[in-house]
C-alpha positions in Angstrom: 67.1 103.0 104.7 68.5 106.5 105.6 68.8 107.2 108.8 66.7 110.5 109.7 68.4 114.2 109.0 69.7 116.0 111.3 70.6 119.6 109.4 69.4 121.0 106.3 71.4 123.9 104.3 69.8 124.5 101.4 71.4 127.4 99.5 72.9 129.9 102.4 74.8 132.7 101.5 76.0 135.3 103.4 77.4 138.7 102.7 79.3 141.7 104.3 78.5 144.3 102.2 79.7 143.2 98.8 82.3 140.9 99.9 80.1 137.7 99.9 81.3 135.2 102.4 78.7 132.1 101.5 78.2 131.6 98.2 75.0 129.3 98.2 76.0 126.5 100.0 73.6 122.9 100.4 74.6 120.6 102.2 72.6 117.7 104.7 73.9 115.7 107.9 72.2 112.7 108.7 71.7 112.0 112.6 74.3 110.3 114.9 77.0 111.7 111.9 80.4 112.4 112.3 80.2 115.8 110.0 83.7 118.2 108.8 83.6 121.5 107.3 87.0 121.8 105.9 89.3 124.2 104.6 92.0 127.0 104.7 92.0 130.2 106.3 88.7 132.2 103.9 87.0 129.0 103.0 84.0 130.5 104.7 83.8 127.5 107.7 83.8 130.0 110.4 80.6 132.1 108.7 78.8 128.7 108.6 79.3 127.6 112.3 77.7 130.8 113.4 75.0 130.6 111.4 74.7 127.0 112.8 75.1 128.0 116.0 72.2 130.9 115.2 75.1 133.8 116.6 75.0 135.3 113.0 71.5 135.8 111.0 72.6 134.2 107.1 71.2 136.9 104.2 69.6 134.5 102.0 69.0 130.4 102.3 67.6 128.1 104.4 68.7 126.6 107.6 66.2 123.6 108.9 67.7 121.9 112.6 65.9 118.8 113.9 62.8 119.9 111.6 62.9 123.6 112.5 63.7 126.6 110.7 67.0 128.2 112.0 65.4 131.7 112.4 62.0 131.3 113.9 62.9 128.6 115.9 65.9 130.0 118.0 65.1 130.1 121.1 64.1 126.2 121.0 67.3 125.1 118.2 70.2 127.1 121.2 68.4 124.0 123.9 69.3 121.2 121.1 73.0 122.5 120.7 75.9 121.9 122.7 78.5 124.2 121.2 82.7 124.3 121.7 84.1 127.8 120.2 88.0 127.5 118.6 88.7 130.9 121.6 88.4 129.2 124.7 85.2 130.1 126.8 86.3 129.1 130.3 86.2 131.1 133.0 90.2 130.2 134.4 90.2 132.2 137.2 87.2 129.2 138.5 87.3 126.0 139.3 86.3 122.9 136.6 83.1 122.1 138.7 82.6 125.9 138.6 82.3 126.4 135.6 80.2 123.2 134.7 78.1 124.0 137.4 77.1 128.2 135.9 77.1 127.1 132.5 74.2 124.2 133.4 72.3 127.2 135.3 71.9 129.0 131.9 70.3 126.2 130.4 68.0 126.0 134.0 69.6 122.7 135.3 69.8 122.9 139.3 69.5 120.6 142.8 70.3 116.9 142.3 69.6 116.8 138.5 72.8 119.0 138.1 74.9 117.8 140.4 74.5 114.0 138.8 75.1 115.6 135.3 78.3 117.7 136.5 79.5 114.2 138.0 78.5 111.9 134.4 80.8 114.2 132.3 83.4 114.5 134.6 83.9 111.0 135.2 83.4 111.1 131.1 86.1 113.2 130.5 88.8 112.3 132.8 88.2 115.0 135.2 86.8 114.2 138.6 90.0 114.7 140.1 90.8 117.6 138.6 87.2 119.1 139.3 88.4 121.5 142.5 91.2 123.0 141.2 92.0 125.4 138.8 91.1 126.5 135.1 94.0 128.4 134.6 96.5 125.2 136.1 95.0 122.6 134.0 97.1 122.0 130.7 95.3 122.7 127.3 94.4 119.4 126.9 92.8 118.9 129.7 90.9 123.1 129.4 89.9 121.1 126.0 88.4 118.2 128.1 86.3 121.0 129.9 85.1 122.6 127.2 83.2 119.5 125.7 82.6 119.0 129.1 80.4 122.1 129.2 79.2 122.0 125.6 77.0 118.2 126.4 76.5 119.2 130.2 72.4 119.6 128.8 72.7 116.7 127.0 72.7 118.2 123.4 71.1 116.2 120.1 74.2 118.0 117.8 77.6 119.5 118.8 79.3 121.6 116.8 83.1 122.1 117.3 84.6 125.0 116.0 88.2 124.1 115.3 88.2 122.0 118.5 92.0 120.4 118.8 93.8 123.9 117.5 96.3 124.1 120.5 96.7 120.5 121.6 99.5 118.3 121.2 99.3 115.0 118.9 97.8 113.0 121.8 95.4 115.2 123.1 94.2 115.6 119.9 94.3 111.9 119.4 92.5 110.9 122.5 89.7 114.2 121.6 88.7 112.5 118.3 88.4 109.5 120.0 85.7 110.4 122.2 84.2 112.4 119.5 83.9 108.7 118.1 82.3 107.2 120.9 80.1 110.1 121.2 79.0 109.3 117.8 78.9 105.6 117.6 77.6 105.1 121.1 75.1 108.0 122.2 74.0 109.3 118.8 75.2 112.9 118.8 75.1 114.8 115.7 79.0 116.3 115.1 79.5 119.0 112.8 82.9 120.3 113.1 85.0 123.4 111.4 88.9 122.1 110.4 91.9 122.8 108.9 93.6 119.3 109.5 93.9 116.7 107.1 93.9 113.8 110.0 90.7 115.6 111.7 88.4 115.2 108.9 90.2 112.5 107.5 88.2 110.5 110.8 84.6 112.5 110.3 81.5 110.1 108.8 81.4 113.0 105.3 83.2 115.8 104.8 82.3 119.1 103.0 85.2 121.0 101.8 85.0 124.7 101.2 86.8 127.4 99.3 86.1 130.8 99.0 82.8 130.4 100.5 81.9 128.0 98.1 81.4 124.4 99.0 83.9 122.7 96.5 83.3 118.6 97.4 81.1 117.0 99.9 81.4 112.8 100.5 83.0 110.9 102.6 87.2 110.6 102.6 87.5 107.7 100.4 84.9 108.5 97.8 86.3 112.1 97.5 89.9 110.9 97.6 88.8 108.1 94.6 88.2 111.4 92.2 91.0 112.5 91.9 92.1 110.4 89.6 94.7 107.8 90.3 97.9 108.4 92.0 99.5 111.9 92.5 102.8 112.4 91.1 104.9 115.5 91.9 107.5 117.1 90.1 110.2 119.7 90.7 112.3 121.2 87.5 114.2 124.0 86.4 111.6 124.8 83.3 108.3 123.4 84.5 105.7 125.2 82.1 107.4 123.9 79.5 107.9 121.0 80.8 104.3 120.7 81.2 103.8 121.5 78.0 105.7 118.5 76.4 103.9 116.1 79.1 100.5 116.9 77.9 101.8 116.1 73.8 103.7 113.2 75.0 101.4 111.4 76.9 98.1 112.8 76.7 98.0 114.0 80.2 96.9 117.1 82.0 99.5 118.2 84.3 98.4 121.1 86.4 101.2 123.6 87.7 100.8 124.1 91.0 102.8 126.7 93.3 106.0 125.8 91.6 105.4 122.0 91.5 103.7 120.2 88.5 101.0 118.0 89.8 100.0 114.8 87.6 97.4 112.6 88.6 98.0 108.9 86.9 96.8 105.6 87.7 100.0 102.9 88.1 101.8 106.1 89.4 104.9 104.3 89.9 105.0 102.7 86.2 104.1 106.0 84.8 107.4 107.8 86.7 109.9 105.4 84.8 108.7 106.3 81.3 108.6 110.4 82.2 112.4 109.9 83.2 113.7 108.0 81.1 111.9 110.5 78.2 112.1 114.2 80.1 116.4 112.9 81.9 117.4 116.6 81.9 114.4 118.6 82.7 113.4 116.6 85.9 115.1 117.3 89.3 113.1 115.7 91.9 109.7 113.4 91.1 107.9 111.9 94.6 104.8 109.6 94.0 101.7 109.5 96.4 99.0 108.2 97.3 95.5 110.8 97.0 95.1 112.9 100.0 92.4 114.9 101.1 94.8 118.2 100.1 95.0 116.7 96.7 91.2 116.7 96.5 91.4 120.2 96.8 93.8 121.1 94.5 92.1 118.8 92.1 88.7 121.2 92.4 90.3 124.6 93.4 94.0 124.6 91.3 95.7 126.0 94.7 97.4 124.3 97.6 95.4 124.7 100.3 97.2 126.9 102.6 97.7 129.3 100.0 94.3 131.1 100.9 93.2 134.2 101.8 92.0 135.3 105.5 88.8 133.4 106.8 85.3 134.4 106.0 
């Protein structure tokens, strides 16, 4: 049996005047799933995040969260959401515990219940010893933990994270991601995060790839990489346009020229490279071979490199 659905997005569109930020996006997220919205700046991640967080109305389409329509039920839905924004939302002149206390008040928490929730979150995040410290004195990683503690203080069913590990060092990013996995696996929290980091998306149950407002790919990381069609061969040379045409005729393949690199997707790429170099020794300066990544999925779907597209939507 499939797990019950936490979020359903159907034909979601958002326009800013003539500009289309989201173009008929549809997907669903199961309860207890960790789902990544992956895309470069300009893909539409932030716009979609704001709509899910009830901060921005859609132009058209429908969103249902735990069976409730988003627009008429926004107040009821907000009580079930935990939201961690990319930009810091902490009061840096207050202590850790003061930030949590004031946040709890916004959700109607008081007295013993609030004190117990704060103590629990401080313990979970490894912040008990720093609870009386001013936020301004904490490292970026510790501040991010406080942000997550705020988002979880009222025990939300759905956690929305916008670029959650931006600014964290690799160790802090790894710890943060491991804790998200714990929340999903042990406590059944549904997690939707936006990210431009491939390794972050790789750790999620499923990934939706956004490009220019469209959802161009959707599935598990392994499923998406399997769609690429084999190993990825990248070729550098002086006349890649001419070489592309020669390769197409000689090997009946479909090389793609992307930002100064000729790419071929081919099963058993290591065997193909030997024949490739033997056939065109003077037209190839370098050639590399790799297993497909989510960036290769993006190139496969869009014809563009991940980092060569516009401004965030």
